[in-house]
ROLOBA-647142 format. One record per residue (C-alpha): residue in three letters; x, y, z. Coordinates in Angstrom, 1 decimal. Each point is the difference from the previous one (the first is absolute). Layout:
N
rest: Ala c1: X c2: Y c3: Z
...
//
This chain:
340
rest: Met c1: 105.3 c2: 89.1 c3: 134.3
rest: Lys c1: 0.8 c2: -0.3 c3: -3.7
rest: Ala c1: 1.6 c2: 3.0 c3: -1.6
rest: Ile c1: 1.3 c2: 0.2 c3: -3.7
rest: Thr c1: 3.5 c2: 1.6 c3: 0.3
rest: Val c1: 2.3 c2: 1.3 c3: -2.6
rest: Ile c1: 3.4 c2: -0.9 c3: 1.6
rest: Glu c1: 2.0 c2: 1.7 c3: -2.7
rest: Pro c1: -0.7 c2: 0.9 c3: -3.5
rest: Gly c1: -0.8 c2: -3.2 c3: -2.0
rest: His c1: -0.6 c2: -2.1 c3: 3.3
rest: Met c1: -3.6 c2: -0.3 c3: 1.4
rest: Glu c1: -1.3 c2: -2.3 c3: 2.7
rest: Met c1: -2.8 c2: -0.7 c3: 2.1
rest: Leu c1: 1.2 c2: 0.1 c3: 3.6
rest: Asp c1: -1.4 c2: -0.9 c3: 3.4
rest: Val c1: 0.2 c2: 3.1 c3: 2.1
rest: Lys c1: -1.1 c2: 1.5 c3: 3.2
rest: Met c1: -3.6 c2: 1.3 c3: 0.1
rest: Pro c1: 0.3 c2: 3.8 c3: 0.5
rest: Ser c1: -1.7 c2: 1.7 c3: 3.1
rest: Ile c1: -1.4 c2: 3.3 c3: 0.8
rest: Thr c1: 2.6 c2: 2.2 c3: 1.7
rest: Glu c1: -1.5 c2: 3.6 c3: -0.4
rest: Pro c1: -3.4 c2: 1.1 c3: 1.0
rest: Asp c1: -1.0 c2: 1.2 c3: -3.6
rest: Gln c1: 0.8 c2: -3.4 c3: -1.6
rest: Val c1: -2.2 c2: -2.7 c3: -1.3
rest: Leu c1: 0.5 c2: -3.8 c3: -0.5
rest: Val c1: -1.3 c2: -1.1 c3: -3.4
rest: Arg c1: -0.5 c2: -3.6 c3: -1.3
rest: Ile c1: 0.7 c2: 0.3 c3: -3.6
rest: His c1: -2.1 c2: -2.1 c3: -2.4
rest: Ala c1: 0.6 c2: 1.2 c3: -3.3
rest: Thr c1: 3.0 c2: 1.9 c3: -1.7
rest: Gly c1: 0.7 c2: 1.0 c3: -3.6
rest: Ile c1: 3.3 c2: -0.4 c3: -2.0
rest: Cys c1: 1.0 c2: 3.4 c3: -1.4
rest: Gly c1: 2.6 c2: 0.7 c3: -2.4
rest: Ser c1: 1.9 c2: 1.8 c3: 2.8
rest: Asp c1: 0.0 c2: -3.0 c3: 1.9
rest: Val c1: 1.7 c2: -1.9 c3: -3.1
rest: His c1: 2.4 c2: 2.9 c3: -0.2
rest: Val c1: 1.1 c2: -0.5 c3: 3.8
rest: Ala c1: 0.4 c2: -3.7 c3: -0.7
rest: His c1: 2.2 c2: 0.5 c3: -3.1
rest: Gly c1: 2.0 c2: 2.8 c3: 1.8
rest: Ser c1: -1.0 c2: 2.7 c3: -2.4
rest: Asn c1: -1.7 c2: 2.2 c3: 2.5
rest: Pro c1: 2.6 c2: 2.7 c3: 1.1
rest: Tyr c1: -1.8 c2: 0.5 c3: 3.3
rest: Ala c1: -0.3 c2: -3.6 c3: 1.5
rest: Val c1: 1.7 c2: -1.1 c3: 3.1
rest: Tyr c1: 0.7 c2: -3.6 c3: 0.5
rest: Pro c1: -1.1 c2: -2.5 c3: 1.3
rest: Arg c1: -3.5 c2: 1.1 c3: -0.7
rest: Val c1: -3.5 c2: -1.5 c3: 0.3
rest: Ile c1: -1.6 c2: 1.4 c3: -3.2
rest: Gly c1: -3.7 c2: 1.0 c3: -0.7
rest: His c1: -2.0 c2: 3.1 c3: 0.4
rest: Glu c1: -3.7 c2: -0.7 c3: -1.6
rest: Ala c1: -1.7 c2: -1.9 c3: 2.7
rest: Ala c1: -3.2 c2: -0.5 c3: 1.9
rest: Gly c1: -0.6 c2: -1.8 c3: 3.4
rest: Glu c1: -1.7 c2: 0.0 c3: 3.4
rest: Val c1: 0.8 c2: 1.8 c3: 3.0
rest: Lys c1: 1.0 c2: -2.3 c3: 2.9
rest: Ala c1: 1.1 c2: 2.6 c3: 2.7
rest: Val c1: 0.3 c2: 3.6 c3: 0.5
rest: Gly c1: 2.2 c2: 2.2 c3: 2.3
rest: Glu c1: -1.4 c2: 2.1 c3: 2.8
rest: Ala c1: -0.1 c2: 3.1 c3: -1.9
rest: Val c1: -2.2 c2: -1.5 c3: -3.0
rest: Ser c1: -3.6 c2: 0.5 c3: 0.7
rest: Asp c1: -1.6 c2: -0.2 c3: -3.4
rest: Leu c1: 1.2 c2: -3.5 c3: -1.1
rest: Ala c1: -0.9 c2: -3.2 c3: 1.6
rest: Ala c1: 0.8 c2: -3.6 c3: -0.3
rest: Gly c1: -1.8 c2: -1.6 c3: -2.9
rest: Asp c1: 0.1 c2: 3.3 c3: -2.4
rest: Gly c1: 0.9 c2: -0.4 c3: -3.4
rest: Val c1: 2.9 c2: 2.3 c3: -1.2
rest: Val c1: 2.1 c2: 0.9 c3: -2.9
rest: Phe c1: 3.7 c2: 1.4 c3: 0.3
rest: Glu c1: 1.2 c2: 3.3 c3: -0.8
rest: Pro c1: 3.8 c2: -0.9 c3: -0.6
rest: Ile c1: 1.7 c2: 3.2 c3: 0.6
rest: Thr c1: 0.9 c2: 1.9 c3: 3.3
rest: Tyr c1: 1.3 c2: 3.7 c3: 0.1
rest: Cys c1: 1.4 c2: 2.5 c3: 2.4
rest: Gly c1: -2.7 c2: 2.6 c3: -0.4
rest: Lys c1: 2.4 c2: 2.8 c3: 0.4
rest: Cys c1: 2.0 c2: 0.5 c3: -3.2
rest: Tyr c1: -0.8 c2: 2.2 c3: -2.8
rest: Ala c1: -1.9 c2: -2.7 c3: -2.0
rest: Cys c1: -2.1 c2: -1.0 c3: 3.1
rest: Arg c1: -0.8 c2: 3.4 c3: 0.8
rest: Ser c1: -1.2 c2: 0.5 c3: -3.8
rest: Gly c1: -2.2 c2: -3.2 c3: 0.4
rest: His c1: 2.3 c2: -2.0 c3: -2.0
rest: His c1: 0.9 c2: -2.5 c3: 2.7
rest: Asn c1: 0.4 c2: -2.7 c3: -2.9
rest: Val c1: 3.4 c2: 1.6 c3: -0.7
rest: Cys c1: 1.3 c2: 0.8 c3: 3.4
rest: Arg c1: 3.7 c2: 0.3 c3: 0.4
rest: Glu c1: -0.3 c2: -2.7 c3: 2.8
rest: Leu c1: -2.6 c2: -2.2 c3: -1.9
rest: Lys c1: 0.2 c2: -3.7 c3: 1.0
rest: Val c1: -2.0 c2: -2.4 c3: -2.3
rest: Leu c1: -1.1 c2: -3.5 c3: 1.0
rest: Gly c1: 1.8 c2: -3.0 c3: -1.8
rest: Cys c1: 3.0 c2: 2.4 c3: -1.0
rest: Ile c1: 1.5 c2: 1.9 c3: 3.0
rest: Val c1: -2.0 c2: -1.7 c3: 2.7
rest: Asp c1: -1.6 c2: -3.5 c3: 0.1
rest: Gly c1: -3.0 c2: -0.3 c3: -2.1
rest: Thr c1: -3.3 c2: -2.2 c3: -0.3
rest: Phe c1: 1.3 c2: -3.4 c3: -1.3
rest: Arg c1: -0.5 c2: -1.4 c3: 3.4
rest: Glu c1: -2.8 c2: -1.5 c3: 2.2
rest: Tyr c1: 0.1 c2: 2.9 c3: 2.4
rest: Ala c1: 1.2 c2: 3.5 c3: 0.2
rest: Val c1: 0.0 c2: 3.0 c3: 2.7
rest: Val c1: -0.4 c2: 3.4 c3: -1.5
rest: Lys c1: -1.1 c2: 3.5 c3: 1.0
rest: Arg c1: -3.7 c2: 0.7 c3: 0.3
rest: Ser c1: 0.6 c2: 2.7 c3: -2.7
rest: Gln c1: 0.9 c2: -2.7 c3: -2.6
rest: Leu c1: -3.3 c2: -1.8 c3: 0.2
rest: Tyr c1: -3.5 c2: 0.6 c3: -1.5
rest: Arg c1: -3.0 c2: -1.9 c3: 1.0
rest: Tyr c1: -2.3 c2: -1.5 c3: -2.4
rest: Asp c1: -3.3 c2: -2.0 c3: -0.1
rest: Lys c1: 1.1 c2: -3.6 c3: -0.2
rest: Ser c1: -3.9 c2: -0.9 c3: -0.9
rest: Lys c1: 0.8 c2: 2.0 c3: -3.4
rest: Met c1: 3.4 c2: -1.3 c3: -1.1
rest: Ser c1: 2.1 c2: -2.9 c3: 0.5
rest: Tyr c1: 3.7 c2: 0.3 c3: 1.2
rest: Val c1: 1.1 c2: -0.8 c3: -3.6
rest: Gln c1: -2.1 c2: 2.8 c3: -1.3
rest: Ala c1: 0.9 c2: 2.4 c3: 2.6
rest: Ala c1: 3.6 c2: -0.8 c3: -0.8
rest: Leu c1: -0.5 c2: 2.1 c3: -3.0
rest: Cys c1: -0.7 c2: 3.0 c3: 2.0
rest: Glu c1: 3.7 c2: 1.2 c3: -0.2
rest: Pro c1: 0.4 c2: -0.4 c3: -3.6
rest: Tyr c1: -3.3 c2: 1.9 c3: -0.6
rest: Thr c1: 1.4 c2: 2.8 c3: 2.1
rest: Ile c1: 2.8 c2: 0.5 c3: -2.6
rest: Gly c1: -2.5 c2: 0.4 c3: -2.8
rest: Phe c1: -1.8 c2: 2.7 c3: 2.0
rest: Gln c1: 3.2 c2: 1.8 c3: 0.8
rest: Ala c1: 1.2 c2: 0.0 c3: -3.7
rest: Asn c1: -3.3 c2: 1.5 c3: -1.1
rest: Trp c1: 0.0 c2: 2.3 c3: 2.7
rest: Arg c1: 3.7 c2: 1.1 c3: -1.1
rest: Gly c1: -1.1 c2: 0.2 c3: -3.6
rest: Asp c1: -3.1 c2: 1.9 c3: 0.9
rest: Val c1: -2.2 c2: -1.9 c3: -2.3
rest: Arg c1: -3.3 c2: 1.9 c3: -0.7
rest: Pro c1: -3.2 c2: -1.0 c3: -1.6
rest: Gly c1: 0.4 c2: 0.1 c3: -3.8
rest: Asp c1: 3.9 c2: -0.5 c3: 0.0
rest: Val c1: 1.2 c2: -2.2 c3: -2.3
rest: Val c1: 2.7 c2: -2.2 c3: 1.6
rest: Leu c1: 2.6 c2: -2.5 c3: -1.1
rest: Val c1: 1.3 c2: -3.0 c3: 2.2
rest: His c1: 3.0 c2: -1.8 c3: -0.8
rest: Gly c1: -0.3 c2: -3.5 c3: 1.0
rest: Ala c1: -2.8 c2: -2.2 c3: 1.2
rest: Gly c1: 1.7 c2: -1.9 c3: 2.9
rest: Pro c1: -2.1 c2: 0.2 c3: 3.3
rest: Ile c1: 1.3 c2: 3.6 c3: 0.5
rest: Gly c1: -0.8 c2: 1.3 c3: -3.6
rest: Leu c1: -3.5 c2: -1.7 c3: 0.3
rest: Ile c1: -0.7 c2: 1.5 c3: 3.4
rest: Val c1: 1.2 c2: 3.5 c3: -1.3
rest: Ala c1: -2.4 c2: -0.3 c3: -3.0
rest: Asp c1: -3.0 c2: -1.1 c3: 2.3
rest: Val c1: 0.5 c2: 3.0 c3: 2.1
rest: Ala c1: 0.5 c2: 2.3 c3: -3.0
rest: Lys c1: -3.2 c2: -1.1 c3: -1.5
rest: Ser c1: -1.8 c2: 0.4 c3: 3.4
rest: Arg c1: 1.2 c2: 3.8 c3: 0.0
rest: Gly c1: -1.9 c2: 0.2 c3: -3.4
rest: Ala c1: 3.1 c2: -0.2 c3: -2.4
rest: Val c1: 0.2 c2: -1.5 c3: -3.4
rest: Val c1: 2.6 c2: -2.8 c3: 0.4
rest: Ile c1: 2.7 c2: -1.2 c3: -2.6
rest: Val c1: 1.8 c2: -3.3 c3: 1.1
rest: Ser c1: 3.2 c2: -1.0 c3: -1.8
rest: Glu c1: 1.1 c2: -3.4 c3: 0.6
rest: Pro c1: 1.9 c2: -2.7 c3: -2.2
rest: Asn c1: -1.4 c2: -3.0 c3: 2.0
rest: Glu c1: -3.1 c2: -0.8 c3: -1.7
rest: Asn c1: -1.6 c2: -1.7 c3: 3.1
rest: Arg c1: 0.6 c2: 2.9 c3: 2.0
rest: Leu c1: -1.0 c2: 2.4 c3: -2.5
rest: Ala c1: -3.4 c2: -1.8 c3: -0.3
rest: Met c1: -0.6 c2: 0.3 c3: 3.8
rest: Ser c1: 0.6 c2: 3.8 c3: -0.1
rest: Ala c1: -3.6 c2: 0.2 c3: -1.5
rest: Arg c1: -1.4 c2: -1.2 c3: 3.3
rest: Phe c1: 2.1 c2: 2.7 c3: 1.8
rest: Gly c1: -1.4 c2: 3.0 c3: -1.9
rest: Ala c1: 2.1 c2: 0.0 c3: -3.3
rest: Asp c1: -1.9 c2: 1.8 c3: -2.6
rest: Tyr c1: 2.7 c2: -0.7 c3: -2.6
rest: Met c1: 2.7 c2: -2.7 c3: 0.1
rest: Val c1: 3.1 c2: -0.1 c3: -2.1
rest: Asn c1: 2.8 c2: -2.6 c3: -0.3
rest: Pro c1: 2.9 c2: 2.3 c3: -0.8
rest: Val c1: 1.9 c2: -2.9 c3: -1.6
rest: Lys c1: -2.8 c2: -0.6 c3: -2.7
rest: Glu c1: -1.4 c2: 3.5 c3: -0.3
rest: Asp c1: 1.1 c2: 3.5 c3: 0.0
rest: Leu c1: -0.7 c2: 1.6 c3: 3.4
rest: Asp c1: 0.8 c2: 3.6 c3: -1.1
rest: Thr c1: -2.5 c2: -0.3 c3: -2.8
rest: Leu c1: -2.8 c2: -1.3 c3: 2.3
rest: Val c1: 0.7 c2: 2.9 c3: 2.4
rest: Met c1: -0.3 c2: 2.6 c3: -2.7
rest: Asp c1: -3.1 c2: -1.5 c3: -1.3
rest: Val c1: -1.8 c2: -0.3 c3: 3.4
rest: Thr c1: 1.1 c2: 3.7 c3: 1.1
rest: Gly c1: -0.4 c2: 1.6 c3: -3.4
rest: Arg c1: 3.7 c2: 0.5 c3: 0.0
rest: Glu c1: 0.2 c2: 1.9 c3: 3.0
rest: Gly c1: 1.6 c2: -2.8 c3: 2.3
rest: Val c1: -1.0 c2: -1.8 c3: 3.1
rest: Asn c1: -0.2 c2: 2.1 c3: 3.0
rest: Val c1: 1.5 c2: -2.4 c3: 2.6
rest: Val c1: 2.4 c2: -2.8 c3: -0.6
rest: Phe c1: 0.9 c2: -2.7 c3: 2.7
rest: Glu c1: 3.0 c2: -2.0 c3: -0.5
rest: Ala c1: -0.7 c2: -3.4 c3: 1.8
rest: Ala c1: 1.7 c2: -2.2 c3: -2.3
rest: Gly c1: 3.5 c2: 0.2 c3: 1.5
rest: Ile c1: 1.6 c2: 1.2 c3: -3.2
rest: Pro c1: 1.6 c2: 3.5 c3: 0.7
rest: Ala c1: 0.5 c2: 0.7 c3: -3.8
rest: Leu c1: -3.9 c2: 0.5 c3: -0.1
rest: Leu c1: 0.5 c2: 3.1 c3: 2.3
rest: Glu c1: 2.2 c2: 1.6 c3: -2.6
rest: His c1: -2.7 c2: -0.9 c3: -2.8
rest: Ala c1: -2.8 c2: 1.3 c3: 2.1
rest: Val c1: 1.1 c2: 3.7 c3: -0.4
rest: Lys c1: -0.9 c2: -0.6 c3: -3.7
rest: Leu c1: -3.7 c2: -1.3 c3: 0.7
rest: Leu c1: -1.0 c2: 2.4 c3: 2.7
rest: Ser c1: -2.3 c2: 2.9 c3: -0.8
rest: Pro c1: 1.0 c2: 3.5 c3: 1.2
rest: Ala c1: -0.4 c2: 0.4 c3: 3.6
rest: Gly c1: 0.1 c2: -3.9 c3: 0.2
rest: Arg c1: 1.3 c2: -2.0 c3: 2.9
rest: Leu c1: 2.7 c2: -2.9 c3: 0.2
rest: Val c1: -0.4 c2: -2.2 c3: 3.0
rest: Ala c1: 3.3 c2: -2.0 c3: 0.0
rest: Met c1: -0.7 c2: -3.3 c3: 1.9
rest: Thr c1: 3.2 c2: -1.6 c3: -1.2
rest: Phe c1: 3.8 c2: 0.9 c3: 0.4
rest: Ala c1: 3.3 c2: -1.3 c3: -1.3
rest: Asn c1: 3.6 c2: -0.2 c3: 1.6
rest: Thr c1: 1.0 c2: 2.6 c3: -2.6
rest: Pro c1: -1.3 c2: 3.4 c3: -0.8
rest: Thr c1: -2.9 c2: 0.2 c3: -2.6
rest: Ala c1: 0.2 c2: 2.6 c3: -2.6
rest: Ile c1: -3.0 c2: 2.5 c3: -0.3
rest: Asp c1: -0.4 c2: 2.5 c3: -2.8
rest: Phe c1: -0.4 c2: 3.3 c3: 2.0
rest: Lys c1: -0.6 c2: 2.0 c3: -3.1
rest: Ala c1: -3.1 c2: -1.9 c3: -0.2
rest: Val c1: -0.9 c2: 0.2 c3: 3.7
rest: Asn c1: 0.4 c2: 3.6 c3: 0.0
rest: Ala c1: -1.7 c2: 0.7 c3: -3.3
rest: Lys c1: -3.2 c2: -2.1 c3: 1.2
rest: Glu c1: 0.4 c2: 1.0 c3: 3.8
rest: Leu c1: -0.1 c2: -3.7 c3: 1.1
rest: Thr c1: 0.2 c2: -1.1 c3: 3.3
rest: Ile c1: 2.0 c2: -3.0 c3: 1.0
rest: Leu c1: -0.9 c2: -1.7 c3: 3.2
rest: Gly c1: 1.6 c2: -2.6 c3: 2.1
rest: Thr c1: -2.0 c2: -2.4 c3: 2.2
rest: Arg c1: 0.9 c2: -2.3 c3: 2.8
rest: His c1: -1.9 c2: -2.0 c3: 2.3
rest: Gln c1: -3.3 c2: 2.0 c3: 1.1
rest: Met c1: -0.9 c2: 2.9 c3: 2.0
rest: Gln c1: -3.3 c2: -0.5 c3: 2.2
rest: Lys c1: -1.7 c2: -2.0 c3: -2.6
rest: Phe c1: -0.9 c2: -3.0 c3: 2.1
rest: Pro c1: -3.4 c2: 1.3 c3: 1.3
rest: Glu c1: -1.1 c2: 0.9 c3: -3.7
rest: Thr c1: 1.2 c2: -3.4 c3: -1.3
rest: Leu c1: -1.9 c2: -2.0 c3: 2.7
rest: Glu c1: -3.2 c2: 2.0 c3: -0.5
rest: Arg c1: 0.1 c2: -0.7 c3: -3.8
rest: Leu c1: 1.7 c2: -3.5 c3: -0.1
rest: Ala c1: -3.2 c2: -2.0 c3: 1.0
rest: Asp c1: -1.6 c2: 1.4 c3: -3.1
rest: Arg c1: 3.0 c2: -1.5 c3: -2.2
rest: Leu c1: -0.1 c2: -3.6 c3: 1.2
rest: Asp c1: -0.6 c2: -1.1 c3: -3.4
rest: Arg c1: 3.1 c2: 1.5 c3: -1.4
rest: Val c1: 1.9 c2: -1.0 c3: 3.0
rest: Asp c1: -0.9 c2: -3.6 c3: -0.3
rest: Gln c1: 1.3 c2: 0.2 c3: -3.9
rest: Leu c1: 3.3 c2: 1.6 c3: 1.3
rest: Val c1: 0.7 c2: -2.8 c3: 2.3
rest: Thr c1: 0.8 c2: -3.0 c3: -2.2
rest: His c1: 1.9 c2: -2.2 c3: 2.4
rest: Val c1: -0.2 c2: -0.8 c3: 3.6
rest: Phe c1: 2.7 c2: -2.2 c3: 1.7
rest: Pro c1: 0.5 c2: -1.1 c3: 3.7
rest: Ala c1: 3.1 c2: 1.8 c3: 1.4
rest: Glu c1: 1.9 c2: -3.2 c3: 0.0
rest: Lys c1: -0.2 c2: 0.0 c3: -3.8
rest: Tyr c1: 1.8 c2: 3.5 c3: -0.2
rest: Glu c1: 2.7 c2: -1.4 c3: -2.6
rest: Glu c1: -2.8 c2: -1.3 c3: -2.5
rest: Ala c1: -1.9 c2: 3.5 c3: 0.6
rest: Phe c1: 3.1 c2: 2.0 c3: -1.0
rest: Ala c1: 0.6 c2: -2.4 c3: -3.0
rest: Val c1: -3.5 c2: 0.6 c3: -1.2
rest: Leu c1: 0.3 c2: 3.7 c3: 0.4
rest: Ala c1: 3.4 c2: 0.2 c3: -2.0
rest: Asp c1: -1.6 c2: -2.3 c3: -2.7
rest: Lys c1: -1.2 c2: 2.3 c3: -2.8
rest: Asp c1: -2.2 c2: -2.9 c3: -1.5
rest: Ser c1: -1.6 c2: -0.8 c3: 3.4
rest: Gly c1: -2.7 c2: 2.5 c3: -0.4
rest: Ala c1: 0.8 c2: 1.2 c3: 3.6
rest: Gly c1: -1.6 c2: 3.2 c3: 1.1
rest: Lys c1: 0.1 c2: 0.6 c3: 3.9
rest: Val c1: 1.4 c2: -3.1 c3: 1.8
rest: Ile c1: -1.0 c2: -0.3 c3: 3.5
rest: Leu c1: 1.6 c2: -1.9 c3: 2.7
rest: Thr c1: -2.1 c2: -1.2 c3: 3.0
rest: Phe c1: 0.9 c2: -1.0 c3: 3.7
rest: Asp c1: -3.2 c2: -2.2 c3: 1.1
//
């Protein structure tokens, strides 16, 4: 079978590899039909992900069809449509016992520590699969389930409530998803994005106010919209750590900062302001039990899903797909690879 493999940082190939087989009773063999390229896949390919182990089949956003199940699996059958939860965990450590299996001390992530979904077939544990109705979504659409779980997780972490004013930095796919989910929770949404095309798209994902911070004064807009109180929640989804530092200034008392980005060096935070306003700073990683909710609500968002998916390539054209994603002028949103 075909598998897109990062041999070492900077060296990626499509290889012919042996098809996997079920070896444990709780495993499932899945034919992968569609898999999205995530920024984390790019980081593994470039060598900037500190957790990656090489060589590695990358990818973790995927949808496919069950081909066979282990003898202990009774609730899935050949032909079922499934999406992948990309993490496994020990179930015993403090994080797992607290319900935070997404930060398990033994966390293993598809496409980073173990082989991922940029391949024709995969064998995974039953616990990593969620069934969906193939009559309601295509494989390409269903591949957006995992990115949407990130948006639901971030909004859960930020405790977004009806009437909250939230600021989303960045209108890439994840920023747009975060805005969409925040709007669905009853928030007033401000999106800040210097790319005019992405900024315009944010209106269709729930943005009530849109600002290009290169051309307009973001701070002034925030204070005008909030009556000088500040926003209640900031999501940093632009990948610019300096915005985390600035967020403390823009947040209202009792506000929440959801840090969706990080840097290789520490980010300075003014804890005088943090304490004076009693702010909450929240990390977010992967997702925690968000697949059932996401699948339930994704079918009602297919108009937005279709707008997010700007490019679909057969897997053999993976090099072109990665080039399009890297080109800031390509208009790329979510880029999908298909194995058909």
